MIDOSE-1310 file (N, C-alpha, C; in nm, 2 decimals, decimal comma, always signed):
residues 304
xxxx	+1,58/+1,64/+3,08/+1,71/+1,64/+3,00/+1,69/+1,72/+2,88; +1,80/+1,78/+2,83/+1,80/+1,87/+2,72/+1,87/+1,81/+2,60; +1,80/+1,79/+2,49/+1,86/+1,72/+2,38/+1,91/+1,82/+2,27; +1,90/+1,95/+2,30/+1,93/+2,06/+2,21/+1,86/+2,04/+2,07
xxxx	+1,74/+2,00/+2,08/+1,66/+1,98/+1,96/+1,53/+2,06/+1,97; +1,50/+2,14/+1,87/+1,38/+2,22/+1,87/+1,26/+2,14/+1,84; +1,17/+2,13/+1,94/+1,05/+2,05/+1,93/+0,94/+2,14/+1,88; +0,91/+2,13/+1,75/+0,81/+2,22/+1,69/+0,67/+2,17/+1,71
xxxx	+0,65/+2,05/+1,74/+0,52/+1,99/+1,77/+0,54/+1,87/+1,86; +0,46/+1,86/+1,96/+0,47/+1,75/+2,06/+0,39/+1,63/+2,01; +0,45/+1,55/+1,93/+0,39/+1,43/+1,88/+0,35/+1,33/+1,99; +0,43/+1,32/+2,08/+0,41/+1,22/+2,19/+0,29/+1,27/+2,28
xxxx	+0,29/+1,40/+2,31/+0,19/+1,46/+2,40/+0,05/+1,45/+2,33; +0,05/+1,45/+2,20/-0,08/+1,44/+2,12/-0,11/+1,30/+2,07; -0,04/+1,20/+2,12/-0,05/+1,07/+2,07/-0,19/+1,01/+2,07; -0,27/+1,05/+2,17/-0,41/+1,00/+2,18/-0,49/+1,05/+2,06
xxxx	-0,47/+1,17/+2,01/-0,54/+1,22/+1,90/-0,51/+1,13/+1,77; -0,38/+1,10/+1,76/-0,34/+1,01/+1,65/-0,40/+0,87/+1,66; -0,40/+0,82/+1,78/-0,45/+0,69/+1,81/-0,60/+0,68/+1,78; -0,67/+0,79/+1,82/-0,82/+0,80/+1,79/-0,85/+0,80/+1,64
xxxx	-0,77/+0,88/+1,57/-0,79/+0,89/+1,42/-0,76/+0,76/+1,36; -0,65/+0,69/+1,40/-0,61/+0,57/+1,34/-0,71/+0,46/+1,37; -0,76/+0,45/+1,49/-0,86/+0,35/+1,53/-0,99/+0,38/+1,45; -1,03/+0,50/+1,44/-1,15/+0,54/+1,36/-1,14/+0,49/+1,22
xxxx	-1,03/+0,52/+1,15/-1,01/+0,48/+1,01/-1,01/+0,33/+1,00; -0,95/+0,26/+1,10/-0,94/+0,11/+1,10/-1,09/+0,06/+1,11; -1,17/+0,11/+1,20/-1,31/+0,06/+1,21/-1,39/+0,09/+1,09; -1,37/+0,20/+1,03/-1,44/+0,23/+0,90/-1,40/+0,14/+0,79
xxxx	-1,27/+0,11/+0,79/-1,22/+0,01/+0,69/-1,27/-0,13/+0,71; -1,27/-0,17/+0,84/-1,33/-0,30/+0,87/-1,47/-0,31/+0,83; -1,55/-0,21/+0,86/-1,69/-0,21/+0,82/-1,71/-0,21/+0,67; -1,63/-0,14/+0,60/-1,63/-0,14/+0,45/-1,60/-0,28/+0,39
xxxx	-1,50/-0,34/+0,45/-1,46/-0,47/+0,40/-1,57/-0,58/+0,43; -1,64/-0,56/+0,55/-1,74/-0,65/+0,59/-1,87/-0,64/+0,50; -1,90/-0,52/+0,47/-2,03/-0,49/+0,40/-2,01/-0,49/+0,25; -1,89/-0,44/+0,20/-1,87/-0,42/+0,06/-1,76/-0,50/+0,00
xxxx	-1,67/-0,56/+0,09/-1,56/-0,64/+0,05/-1,47/-0,55/-0,04; -1,39/-0,62/-0,12/-1,30/-0,55/-0,22/-1,35/-0,56/-0,36; -1,32/-0,46/-0,44/-1,36/-0,47/-0,58/-1,25/-0,54/-0,66; -1,26/-0,68/-0,65/-1,15/-0,76/-0,71/-1,15/-0,75/-0,86
xxxx	-1,03/-0,74/-0,92/-1,02/-0,74/-1,06/-1,01/-0,89/-1,11; -0,99/-0,90/-1,24/-0,99/-1,04/-1,30/-0,89/-1,13/-1,24; -0,78/-1,07/-1,18/-0,67/-1,15/-1,12/-0,72/-1,24/-1,01; -0,83/-1,19/-0,94/-0,87/-1,26/-0,82/-1,01/-1,31/-0,83
xxxx	-1,07/-1,31/-0,95/-1,19/-1,38/-0,97/-1,19/-1,43/-1,11; -1,27/-1,53/-1,14/-1,27/-1,59/-1,27/-1,31/-1,48/-1,37; -1,24/-1,48/-1,48/-1,27/-1,39/-1,59/-1,16/-1,38/-1,69; -1,18/-1,29/-1,79/-1,09/-1,28/-1,90/-1,05/-1,13/-1,91
xxxx	-0,92/-1,11/-1,94/-0,87/-0,98/-1,96/-0,80/-0,97/-2,10; -0,85/-0,87/-2,18/-0,79/-0,85/-2,31/-0,73/-0,72/-2,33; -0,60/-0,71/-2,37/-0,53/-0,59/-2,41/-0,51/-0,59/-2,56; -0,57/-0,50/-2,63/-0,57/-0,50/-2,77/-0,50/-0,37/-2,82
xxxx	-0,40/-0,40/-2,91/-0,32/-0,29/-2,97/-0,37/-0,27/-3,11; -0,43/-0,16/-3,14/-0,50/-0,14/-3,27/-0,41/-0,07/-3,37; -0,30/+0,00/-3,33/-0,21/+0,06/-3,42/-0,25/+0,20/-3,46; -0,36/+0,26/-3,41/-0,40/+0,39/-3,44/-0,49/+0,44/-3,33
xxxx	-0,52/+0,57/-3,33/-0,60/+0,63/-3,22/-0,74/+0,56/-3,22; -0,78/+0,52/-3,10/-0,91/+0,46/-3,09/-1,00/+0,53/-2,99; -1,13/+0,51/-3,00/-1,22/+0,57/-2,90/-1,29/+0,47/-2,82; -1,33/+0,51/-2,70/-1,40/+0,41/-2,61/-1,53/+0,37/-2,67
xxxx	-1,60/+0,46/-2,74/-1,73/+0,43/-2,80/-1,72/+0,33/-2,91; -1,62/+0,34/-2,99/-1,60/+0,24/-3,10/-1,57/+0,10/-3,04; -1,48/+0,10/-2,94/-1,45/-0,03/-2,88/-1,57/-0,09/-2,82; -1,66/-0,01/-2,75/-1,78/-0,06/-2,69/-1,87/-0,12/-2,80
xxxx	-1,88/-0,05/-2,91/-1,97/-0,10/-3,01/-1,92/-0,23/-3,07; -1,79/-0,25/-3,08/-1,74/-0,38/-3,13/-1,77/-0,49/-3,04; -1,76/-0,46/-2,91/-1,80/-0,57/-2,81/-1,95/-0,60/-2,81; -2,03/-0,50/-2,83/-2,18/-0,52/-2,84/-2,21/-0,61/-2,96
xxxx	-2,14/-0,58/-3,08/-2,16/-0,66/-3,20/-2,12/-0,81/-3,17; -2,03/-0,83/-3,08/-1,98/-0,96/-3,05/-2,07/-1,03/-2,94; -2,18/-0,96/-2,90/-2,27/-1,02/-2,81/-2,24/-0,99/-2,66; -2,15/-0,89/-2,64/-2,11/-0,87/-2,50/-2,15/-0,72/-2,46
xxxx	-2,24/-0,71/-2,37/-2,29/-0,58/-2,32/-2,25/-0,56/-2,18; -2,26/-0,43/-2,14/-2,23/-0,39/-2,00/-2,08/-0,38/-1,97; -2,00/-0,39/-2,07/-1,85/-0,38/-2,05/-1,81/-0,24/-2,10; -1,73/-0,17/-2,02/-1,68/-0,04/-2,06/-1,53/-0,05/-2,07
xxxx	-1,48/-0,07/-2,19/-1,33/-0,08/-2,21/-1,26/+0,05/-2,19; -1,13/+0,05/-2,16/-1,05/+0,17/-2,14/-0,96/+0,18/-2,25; -0,93/+0,31/-2,29/-0,83/+0,34/-2,40/-0,71/+0,41/-2,34; -0,60/+0,35/-2,37/-0,47/+0,41/-2,32/-0,36/+0,40/-2,42
xxxx	-0,24/+0,39/-2,37/-0,12/+0,39/-2,46/-0,08/+0,53/-2,49; +0,05/+0,54/-2,54/+0,10/+0,67/-2,57/+0,03/+0,74/-2,68; -0,03/+0,66/-2,78/-0,11/+0,72/-2,89/-0,26/+0,69/-2,88; -0,30/+0,65/-2,76/-0,44/+0,61/-2,75/-0,48/+0,50/-2,84
xxxx	-0,38/+0,40/-2,86/-0,41/+0,29/-2,95/-0,42/+0,16/-2,87; -0,42/+0,16/-2,74/-0,43/+0,04/-2,66/-0,57/+0,03/-2,59; -0,64/-0,08/-2,62/-0,78/-0,09/-2,56/-0,77/-0,21/-2,46; -0,82/-0,18/-2,34/-0,82/-0,29/-2,23/-0,96/-0,32/-2,20
xxxx	-1,00/-0,44/-2,20/-1,14/-0,48/-2,16/-1,13/-0,60/-2,06; -1,20/-0,59/-1,95/-1,21/-0,70/-1,85/-1,35/-0,75/-1,85; -1,35/-0,89/-1,85/-1,48/-0,96/-1,85/-1,49/-1,04/-1,73; -1,61/-1,04/-1,67/-1,63/-1,12/-1,54/-1,66/-1,27/-1,57
xxxx	-1,64/-1,31/-1,69/-1,66/-1,45/-1,72/-1,54/-1,50/-1,81; -1,52/-1,63/-1,80/-1,42/-1,69/-1,88/-1,47/-1,71/-2,02; -1,42/-1,63/-2,12/-1,47/-1,63/-2,25/-1,42/-1,75/-2,33; -1,50/-1,81/-2,41/-1,46/-1,92/-2,49/-1,36/-1,87/-2,60
xxxx	-1,28/-1,97/-2,66/-1,19/-1,93/-2,76/-1,26/-1,87/-2,88; -1,38/-1,93/-2,91/-1,45/-1,88/-3,03/-1,49/-1,73/-3,00; -1,53/-1,70/-2,88/-1,58/-1,56/-2,85/-1,46/-1,47/-2,86; -1,34/-1,51/-2,81/-1,22/-1,43/-2,81/-1,18/-1,40/-2,96
xxxx	-1,19/-1,50/-3,04/-1,16/-1,48/-3,19/-1,26/-1,39/-3,25; -1,38/-1,40/-3,21/-1,48/-1,31/-3,27/-1,46/-1,16/-3,23; -1,41/-1,14/-3,11/-1,38/-1,00/-3,07/-1,26/-0,95/-3,14; -1,16/-1,04/-3,15/-1,04/-1,00/-3,23/-1,07/-0,96/-3,37
xxxx	-1,15/-1,04/-3,43/-1,19/-1,02/-3,57/-1,27/-0,89/-3,59; -1,35/-0,86/-3,49/-1,42/-0,73/-3,49/-1,33/-0,61/-3,49; -1,22/-0,62/-3,41/-1,13/-0,51/-3,40/-1,05/-0,50/-3,53; -1,02/-0,61/-3,59/-0,94/-0,61/-3,72/-1,03/-0,55/-3,83
xxxx	-1,16/-0,58/-3,82/-1,25/-0,53/-3,93/-1,25/-0,37/-3,92; -1,24/-0,32/-3,80/-1,25/-0,18/-3,77/-1,12/-0,11/-3,80; -1,01/-0,17/-3,75/-0,88/-0,10/-3,75/-0,77/-0,16/-3,84; -0,80/-0,28/-3,90/-0,71/-0,33/-4,00/-0,63/-0,45/-3,94
xxxx	-0,55/-0,52/-4,02/-0,49/-0,64/-3,98/-0,37/-0,62/-3,89; -0,33/-0,50/-3,86/-0,22/-0,47/-3,77/-0,26/-0,49/-3,63; -0,38/-0,52/-3,60/-0,43/-0,54/-3,46/-0,37/-0,66/-3,40; -0,32/-0,64/-3,28/-0,27/-0,75/-3,20/-0,33/-0,75/-3,06
xxxx	-0,33/-0,86/-3,00/-0,40/-0,87/-2,87/-0,33/-0,97/-2,77; -0,34/-0,94/-2,64/-0,29/-1,03/-2,54/-0,41/-1,06/-2,45; -0,43/-1,19/-2,43/-0,55/-1,24/-2,36/-0,50/-1,32/-2,24; -0,55/-1,28/-2,12/-0,53/-1,35/-1,99/-0,66/-1,40/-1,94
xxxx	-0,66/-1,53/-1,91/-0,78/-1,60/-1,86/-0,74/-1,65/-1,72; -0,83/-1,62/-1,62/-0,81/-1,67/-1,48/-0,93/-1,76/-1,45; -0,90/-1,88/-1,42/-1,01/-1,98/-1,38/-1,04/-1,96/-1,24; -1,16/-2,01/-1,19/-1,20/-1,99/-1,05/-1,10/-2,05/-0,95
xxxx	-1,04/-2,17/-0,99/-0,94/-2,23/-0,90/-0,81/-2,14/-0,89; -0,77/-2,09/-1,00/-0,65/-2,00/-1,00/-0,68/-1,87/-0,92; -0,80/-1,82/-0,93/-0,83/-1,69/-0,86/-0,83/-1,72/-0,71; -0,88/-1,83/-0,67/-0,88/-1,87/-0,53/-0,74/-1,89/-0,47
xxxx	-0,66/-1,96/-0,55/-0,52/-1,98/-0,52/-0,44/-1,85/-0,50; -0,46/-1,76/-0,59/-0,39/-1,63/-0,59/-0,43/-1,56/-0,46; -0,56/-1,56/-0,42/-0,61/-1,49/-0,30/-0,54/-1,55/-0,18; -0,53/-1,68/-0,17/-0,47/-1,74/-0,05/-0,32/-1,71/-0,04
xxxx	-0,26/-1,72/-0,16/-0,11/-1,69/-0,16/-0,08/-1,55/-0,12; -0,17/-1,46/-0,16/-0,15/-1,32/-0,13/-0,16/-1,30/+0,02; -0,26/-1,36/+0,09/-0,27/-1,35/+0,23/-0,14/-1,40/+0,30; -0,10/-1,52/+0,26/+0,02/-1,58/+0,31/+0,15/-1,49/+0,29
xxxx	+0,15/-1,43/+0,17/+0,27/-1,34/+0,14/+0,28/-1,22/+0,24; +0,16/-1,16/+0,27/+0,16/-1,04/+0,36/+0,19/-1,09/+0,50; +0,14/-1,20/+0,54/+0,17/-1,25/+0,68/+0,32/-1,29/+0,69; +0,37/-1,36/+0,59/+0,51/-1,40/+0,59/+0,60/-1,27/+0,60
xxxx	+0,57/-1,17/+0,52/+0,65/-1,05/+0,52/+0,65/-0,98/+0,66; +0,53/-0,98/+0,72/+0,52/-0,92/+0,85/+0,60/-1,00/+0,96; +0,59/-1,13/+0,96/+0,66/-1,21/+1,05/+0,81/-1,19/+1,04; +0,86/-1,20/+0,91/+1,01/-1,18/+0,89/+1,06/-1,04/+0,94
xxxx	+0,98/-0,94/+0,91/+1,02/-0,81/+0,96/+1,02/-0,80/+1,11; +0,92/-0,86/+1,17/+0,92/-0,86/+1,32/+1,04/-0,93/+1,38; +1,08/-1,04/+1,32/+1,19/-1,12/+1,37/+1,32/-1,03/+1,35; +1,33/-0,97/+1,23/+1,45/-0,88/+1,20/+1,46/-0,77/+1,30
xxxx	+1,35/-0,70/+1,33/+1,35/-0,59/+1,43/+1,38/-0,64/+1,57; +1,33/-0,76/+1,60/+1,35/-0,81/+1,73/+1,50/-0,84/+1,75; +1,56/-0,90/+1,65/+1,70/-0,93/+1,66/+1,79/-0,81/+1,66; +1,76/-0,71/+1,58/+1,84/-0,59/+1,57/+1,82/-0,50/+1,69
xxxx	+1,70/-0,49/+1,74/+1,66/-0,40/+1,85/+1,62/-0,48/+1,97; +1,49/-0,49/+2,00/+1,43/-0,57/+2,11/+1,28/-0,59/+2,08; +1,22/-0,67/+2,16/+1,08/-0,71/+2,13/+0,98/-0,59/+2,13; +1,01/-0,49/+2,21/+0,91/-0,37/+2,21/+0,92/-0,30/+2,08
xxxx	+1,04/-0,28/+2,03/+1,05/-0,22/+1,90/+0,98/-0,30/+1,79; +1,00/-0,43/+1,80/+0,94/-0,52/+1,70/+0,79/-0,52/+1,70; +0,73/-0,52/+1,82/+0,58/-0,52/+1,83/+0,53/-0,39/+1,78; +0,59/-0,27/+1,82/+0,54/-0,14/+1,78/+0,55/-0,13/+1,62
xxxx	+0,67/-0,18/+1,57/+0,69/-0,17/+1,42/+0,59/-0,25/+1,35; +0,56/-0,37/+1,40/+0,47/-0,46/+1,32/+0,33/-0,41/+1,33; +0,29/-0,36/+1,44/+0,15/-0,30/+1,44/+0,14/-0,19/+1,34; +0,24/-0,11/+1,34/+0,24/+0,01/+1,25/+0,24/-0,03/+1,10
xxxx	+0,32/-0,13/+1,06/+0,33/-0,17/+0,92/+0,20/-0,24/+0,88; +0,15/-0,32/+0,97/+0,02/-0,38/+0,94/-0,09/-0,28/+0,92; -0,08/-0,17/+1,00/-0,18/-0,06/+0,99/-0,16/+0,00/+0,85; -0,04/+0,02/+0,81/-0,01/+0,08/+0,67/-0,07/+0,00/+0,56
xxxx	-0,05/-0,13/+0,57/-0,10/-0,22/+0,47/-0,26/-0,22/+0,47; -0,31/-0,21/+0,59/-0,46/-0,21/+0,60/-0,52/-0,08/+0,55; -0,45/+0,03/+0,57/-0,50/+0,16/+0,52/-0,51/+0,15/+0,37; -0,41/+0,10/+0,30/-0,42/+0,09/+0,16/-0,54/+0,00/+0,12
xxxx	-0,56/-0,11/+0,18/-0,67/-0,20/+0,15/-0,80/-0,14/+0,18; -0,81/-0,07/+0,30/-0,94/-0,01/+0,34/-0,98/+0,10/+0,25; -0,89/+0,19/+0,20/-0,92/+0,30/+0,11/-0,96/+0,24/-0,02; -0,90/+0,14/-0,07/-0,94/+0,08/-0,20/-1,08/+0,02/-0,18
xxxx	-1,12/-0,03/-0,06/-1,25/-0,09/-0,04/-1,35/+0,02/-0,03; -1,32/+0,13/+0,04/-1,41/+0,24/+0,06/-1,45/+0,31/-0,07; -1,35/+0,33/-0,15/-1,37/+0,40/-0,28/-1,39/+0,31/-0,40; -1,40/+0,18/-0,37/-1,44/+0,08/-0,47/-1,34/+0,08/-0,59
xxxx	-1,21/+0,09/-0,56/-1,10/+0,08/-0,66/-1,07/-0,06/-0,68; -1,03/-0,09/-0,80/-1,00/-0,23/-0,84/-0,87/-0,29/-0,78; -0,89/-0,41/-0,73/-0,77/-0,48/-0,67/-0,72/-0,59/-0,76; -0,60/-0,57/-0,80/-0,54/-0,67/-0,90/-0,40/-0,71/-0,85
xxxx	-0,32/-0,78/-0,93/-0,19/-0,82/-0,88/-0,09/-0,70/-0,86; -0,09/-0,60/-0,95/-0,01/-0,48/-0,92/-0,04/-0,42/-0,78; -0,17/-0,42/-0,74/-0,21/-0,37/-0,61/-0,14/-0,45/-0,50; -0,14/-0,58/-0,51/-0,07/-0,66/-0,41/+0,07/-0,63/-0,40
xxxx	+0,14/-0,61/-0,52/+0,28/-0,57/-0,52/+0,30/-0,44/-0,45; +0,20/-0,35/-0,47/+0,21/-0,22/-0,40/+0,20/-0,23/-0,25; +0,11/-0,32/-0,20/+0,09/-0,35/-0,06/+0,22/-0,40/+0,00; +0,28/-0,50/-0,07/+0,40/-0,57/-0,02/+0,52/-0,47/-0,01
xxxx	+0,53/-0,39/-0,12/+0,64/-0,29/-0,12/+0,62/-0,18/-0,01; +0,49/-0,15/+0,02/+0,46/-0,06/+0,12/+0,51/-0,11/+0,26; +0,49/-0,24/+0,28/+0,53/-0,30/+0,40/+0,69/-0,29/+0,41; +0,75/-0,32/+0,30/+0,90/-0,32/+0,30/+0,95/-0,18/+0,32
xxxx	+0,89/-0,08/+0,25/+0,94/+0,06/+0,26/+0,90/+0,12/+0,40; +0,78/+0,08/+0,45/+0,74/+0,14/+0,58/+0,83/+0,11/+0,69; +0,89/-0,01/+0,69/+0,98/-0,04/+0,80/+1,11/+0,05/+0,80; +1,14/+0,10/+0,68/+1,27/+0,18/+0,67/+1,25/+0,31/+0,76
xxxx	+1,14/+0,38/+0,75/+1,12/+0,50/+0,83/+1,13/+0,47/+0,98; +1,07/+0,35/+1,01/+1,06/+0,32/+1,15/+1,20/+0,28/+1,21; +1,28/+0,21/+1,13/+1,41/+0,18/+1,17/+1,50/+0,30/+1,20; +1,48/+0,40/+1,11/+1,56/+0,53/+1,13/+1,53/+0,59/+1,26
xxxx	+1,40/+0,60/+1,29/+1,36/+0,66/+1,42/+1,40/+0,58/+1,54; +1,38/+0,45/+1,53/+1,41/+0,35/+1,64/+1,56/+0,35/+1,66; +1,64/+0,36/+1,56/+1,78/+0,37/+1,58/+1,83/+0,49/+1,66; +1,76/+0,60/+1,63/+1,80/+0,72/+1,70/+1,75/+0,71/+1,85
xxxx	+1,63/+0,65/+1,87/+1,58/+0,63/+2,00/+1,67/+0,54/+2,08; +1,72/+0,43/+2,02/+1,81/+0,34/+2,09/+1,94/+0,42/+2,12; +1,99/+0,50/+2,03/+2,11/+0,57/+2,06/+2,10/+0,67/+2,18; +1,99/+0,75/+2,18/+1,96/+0,84/+2,28/+1,94/+0,77/+2,42
xxxx	+1,87/+0,65/+2,41/+1,84/+0,57/+2,53/+1,97/+0,52/+2,59; +2,07/+0,48/+2,50/+2,19/+0,42/+2,55/+2,27/+0,52/+2,63; +2,27/+0,65/+2,59/+2,36/+0,75/+2,65/+2,29/+0,84/+2,74; +2,16/+0,81/+2,78/+2,09/+0,90/+2,86/+2,05/+0,83/+2,99
xxxx	+2,02/+0,91/+3,09/+1,97/+0,86/+3,22/+1,82/+0,92/+3,24; +1,73/+0,83/+3,24/+1,59/+0,87/+3,25/+1,52/+0,82/+3,38; +1,48/+0,92/+3,46/+1,43/+0,89/+3,59/+1,28/+0,88/+3,59; +1,21/+0,92/+3,49/+1,07/+0,91/+3,49/+1,01/+0,91/+3,35
xxxx	+0,88/+0,89/+3,34/+0,82/+0,87/+3,21/+0,83/+1,00/+3,12; +0,82/+1,11/+3,19/+0,82/+1,24/+3,12/+0,96/+1,26/+3,04; +1,07/+1,22/+3,11/+1,20/+1,24/+3,04/+1,21/+1,14/+2,93; +1,15/+1,02/+2,94/+1,15/+0,92/+2,83/+1,07/+0,97/+2,71
xxxx	+0,96/+1,04/+2,74/+0,87/+1,09/+2,64/+0,94/+1,21/+2,57; +1,02/+1,29/+2,64/+1,09/+1,40/+2,58/+1,20/+1,34/+2,49; +1,26/+1,23/+2,53/+1,37/+1,17/+2,44/+1,31/+1,12/+2,31; +1,19/+1,05/+2,32/+1,13/+1,00/+2,20/+1,09/+1,12/+2,11
xxxx	+1,03/+1,23/+2,16/+1,00/+1,34/+2,08/+1,12/+1,40/+2,02; +1,23/+1,41/+2,09/+1,36/+1,46/+2,03/+1,41/+1,37/+1,92; +1,40/+1,24/+1,94/+1,44/+1,15/+1,84/+1,37/+1,16/+1,71; +1,23/+1,18/+1,72/+1,15/+1,20/+1,61/+1,20/+1,33/+1,53
xxxx	+1,22/+1,44/+1,60/+1,26/+1,56/+1,53/+1,40/+1,56/+1,48; +1,49/+1,48/+1,54/+1,63/+1,47/+1,50/+1,63/+1,39/+1,36; +1,54/+1,31/+1,34/+1,53/+1,23/+1,21/+1,43/+1,28/+1,11; +1,36/+1,39/+1,15/+1,25/+1,44/+1,07/+1,29/+1,47/+0,93
xxxx	+1,40/+1,55/+0,91/+1,44/+1,60/+0,78/+1,48/+1,48/+0,69; +1,55/+1,38/+0,75/+1,59/+1,26/+0,67/+1,46/+1,19/+0,62; +1,37/+1,17/+0,71/+1,24/+1,09/+0,67/+1,16/+1,17/+0,57; +1,15/+1,30/+0,58/+1,07/+1,38/+0,49/+1,14/+1,37/+0,35
xxxx	+1,27/+1,39/+0,34/+1,34/+1,39/+0,21/+1,33/+1,25/+0,15; +1,34/+1,15/+0,22/+1,33/+1,01/+0,17/+1,19/+0,98/+0,11; +1,09/+1,02/+0,19/+0,95/+0,99/+0,15/+0,92/+1,08/+0,03; +0,96/+1,20/+0,03/+0,93/+1,29/-0,09/+0,99/+1,24/-0,21
xxxx	+1,12/+1,19/-0,20/+1,19/+1,14/-0,32/+1,11/+1,03/-0,39; +1,06/+0,94/-0,31/+0,98/+0,83/-0,37/+0,84/+0,87/-0,40; +0,78/+0,96/-0,32/+0,65/+1,01/-0,35/+0,64/+1,08/-0,48; +0,74/+1,16/-0,51/+0,74/+1,23/-0,64/+0,73/+1,14/-0,76
xxxx	+0,81/+1,03/-0,75/+0,81/+0,93/-0,85/+0,67/+0,86/-0,87; +0,61/+0,83/-0,75/+0,48/+0,76/-0,75/+0,37/+0,85/-0,81; +0,38/+0,98/-0,77/+0,28/+1,08/-0,83/+0,30/+1,09/-0,98; +0,42/+1,10/-1,03/+0,45/+1,11/-1,17/+0,39/+0,98/-1,24
xxxx	+0,41/+0,87/-1,18/+0,35/+0,74/-1,24/+0,20/+0,75/-1,25; +0,14/+0,81/-1,14/+0,00/+0,82/-1,14/-0,05/+0,91/-1,24; +0,02/+1,03/-1,26/-0,03/+1,13/-1,35/+0,00/+1,09/-1,50; +0,12/+1,04/-1,52/+0,16/+1,02/-1,66/+0,16/+0,88/-1,70
xxxx	+0,15/+0,79/-1,61/+0,15/+0,64/-1,64/+0,03/+0,59/-1,72; +0,04/+0,47/-1,77/-0,08/+0,42/-1,84/-0,18/+0,37/-1,74; -0,30/+0,34/-1,79/-0,41/+0,30/-1,71/-0,38/+0,18/-1,62; -0,30/+0,09/-1,68/-0,27/-0,04/-1,61/-0,18/-0,01/-1,48
xxxx	-0,11/+0,10/-1,48/-0,02/+0,12/-1,37/-0,07/+0,23/-1,27; -0,18/+0,30/-1,31/-0,23/+0,41/-1,22/-0,27/+0,37/-1,08; -0,34/+0,25/-1,07/-0,39/+0,21/-0,94/-0,27/+0,16/-0,86; -0,17/+0,10/-0,92/-0,05/+0,06/-0,85/+0,02/+0,19/-0,79
xxxx	+0,03/+0,29/-0,87/+0,09/+0,42/-0,83/+0,01/+0,48/-0,71; -0,12/+0,47/-0,73/-0,21/+0,53/-0,62/-0,19/+0,45/-0,49; -0,19/+0,32/-0,50/-0,16/+0,24/-0,38/-0,03/+0,27/-0,31; +0,07/+0,30/-0,40/+0,20/+0,34/-0,34/+0,19/+0,47/-0,27
xxxx	+0,12/+0,57/-0,33/+0,11/+0,70/-0,27/+0,04/+0,69/-0,14; -0,06/+0,61/-0,13/-0,13/+0,59/+0,00/-0,04/+0,52/+0,10; +0,03/+0,42/+0,05/+0,12/+0,35/+0,14/+0,23/+0,43/+0,20; +0,30/+0,51/+0,11/+0,41/+0,60/+0,15/+0,36/+0,70/+0,25
xxxx	+0,25/+0,76/+0,22/+0,19/+0,86/+0,31/+0,16/+0,80/+0,45; +0,10/+0,69/+0,45/+0,06/+0,62/+0,57/+0,19/+0,57/+0,65; +0,29/+0,53/+0,57/+0,41/+0,48/+0,64/+0,48/+0,59/+0,71; +0,49/+0,71/+0,65/+0,55/+0,83/+0,71/+0,47/+0,87/+0,84
xxxx	+0,34/+0,87/+0,83/+0,25/+0,90/+0,94/+0,27/+0,80/+1,05; +0,26/+0,67/+1,02/+0,26/+0,57/+1,13/+0,40/+0,56/+1,20; +0,51/+0,59/+1,13/+0,64/+0,59/+1,19/+0,65/+0,69/+1,31; +0,59/+0,81/+1,28/+0,60/+0,92/+1,38/+0,48/+0,91/+1,48
xxxx	+0,36/+0,88/+1,44/+0,24/+0,90/+1,52/+0,19/+0,77/+1,58; +0,24/+0,65/+1,53/+0,19/+0,53/+1,59/+0,31/+0,45/+1,65; +0,41/+0,41/+1,57/+0,52/+0,32/+1,61/+0,59/+0,38/+1,73; +0,63/+0,51/+1,72/+0,71/+0,56/+1,83/+0,63/+0,58/+1,96
xxxx	+0,51/+0,63/+1,96/+0,43/+0,63/+2,08/+0,40/+0,49/+2,14; +0,38/+0,40/+2,05/+0,35/+0,26/+2,10/+0,47/+0,20/+2,17; +0,59/+0,23/+2,11/+0,71/+0,18/+2,18/+0,72/+0,25/+2,32; +0,69/+0,38/+2,33/+0,69/+0,45/+2,46/+0,60/+0,39/+2,56
xxxx	+0,48/+0,35/+2,51/+0,38/+0,29/+2,60/+0,43/+0,16/+2,65; +0,49/+0,08/+2,57/+0,55/-0,05/+2,61/+0,67/-0,03/+2,70; +0,75/+0,06/+2,67/+0,87/+0,08/+2,75/+0,84/+0,15/+2,88; +0,73/+0,23/+2,88/+0,70/+0,30/+3,00/+0,64/+0,21/+3,11
xxxx	+0,61/+0,09/+3,08/+0,56/+0,00/+3,18/+0,67/-0,06/+3,27; +0,80/-0,04/+3,23/+0,91/-0,08/+3,31/+0,93/+0,02/+3,42; +0,99/-0,02/+3,52/+1,03/+0,06/+3,63/+1,13/+0,16/+3,59; +1,14/+0,28/+3,64/+1,23/+0,38/+3,60/+1,38/+0,34/+3,61
xxxx	+1,40/+0,26/+3,71/+1,54/+0,21/+3,74/+1,58/+0,12/+3,62; +1,49/+0,04/+3,57/+1,52/-0,05/+3,46/+1,55/+0,03/+3,33; +1,47/+0,13/+3,31/+1,49/+0,22/+3,20/+1,62/+0,28/+3,19; +1,67/+0,33/+3,31/+1,80/+0,39/+3,31/+1,92/+0,30/+3,28
xxxx	+1,90/+0,17/+3,31/+2,01/+0,08/+3,29/+2,01/+0,01/+3,16; +1,90/+0,01/+3,09/+1,89/-0,07/+2,97/+1,98/-0,01/+2,86; +2,03/-0,10/+2,78/+2,11/-0,05/+2,66/+2,04/-0,09/+2,53; +1,91/-0,12/+2,54/+1,83/-0,17/+2,43/+1,82/-0,06/+2,33
């Protein structure tokens, strides 16, 4: 069949290469998680987080010296803010109120009484509860999306989409594990929004596949593969423009944003890139594999 669509690259014909790459990355990610786990921030392990606004330009060395005078060593604070006047320090232990006051007084002695601070303490029970709720949130989002796709399309679309979006979420988690990047609550927000955004690209392609499937007669697997390839290229421009629009914002946040939002932006960049990749190279070929198991006669009559 001729869909009057210029096929610049045969994504379906090269699907095994994409599957091999994706499986390899998944295995590497699993091994990294097994041997190194994640670099959890204070949100997911007991500890104390202090954000101190000193009102004037600060240096990392000065902040470190103040912490050492307070009896805390081995902590490297970060300096951020529009004027370099915000100091963030994360401690792997729950600091006592007396120790917190001592640190605050140390910064006031150095920078004056205009110093203000925000202190967040996470107990071991709270950290464990956050971890469990995060897992449930990701699973719940995946189940709801699968049900939605199943109702709107059919179960083959739902299975292909869910495998792909779980892959997208796992890629973000795996890369943060491999490169030992800190995992905190903004990271979890990035993973969940990745899942929500990833399904958008897949729905666009699946909708075009369903439309072409409804009005076409397919006698063999080759014609079905040609239709999926054509559907991908028919929606390629829309997908690229949509992804680029959000990707530009995420990149700007990563480059110009504060330290507290950089990892969130990086997680979004990874998730957006993976979502665009999986929509074309994983979800669509997976649907073809599932659909191709039907007899040709059934394929020709279906209106799914």
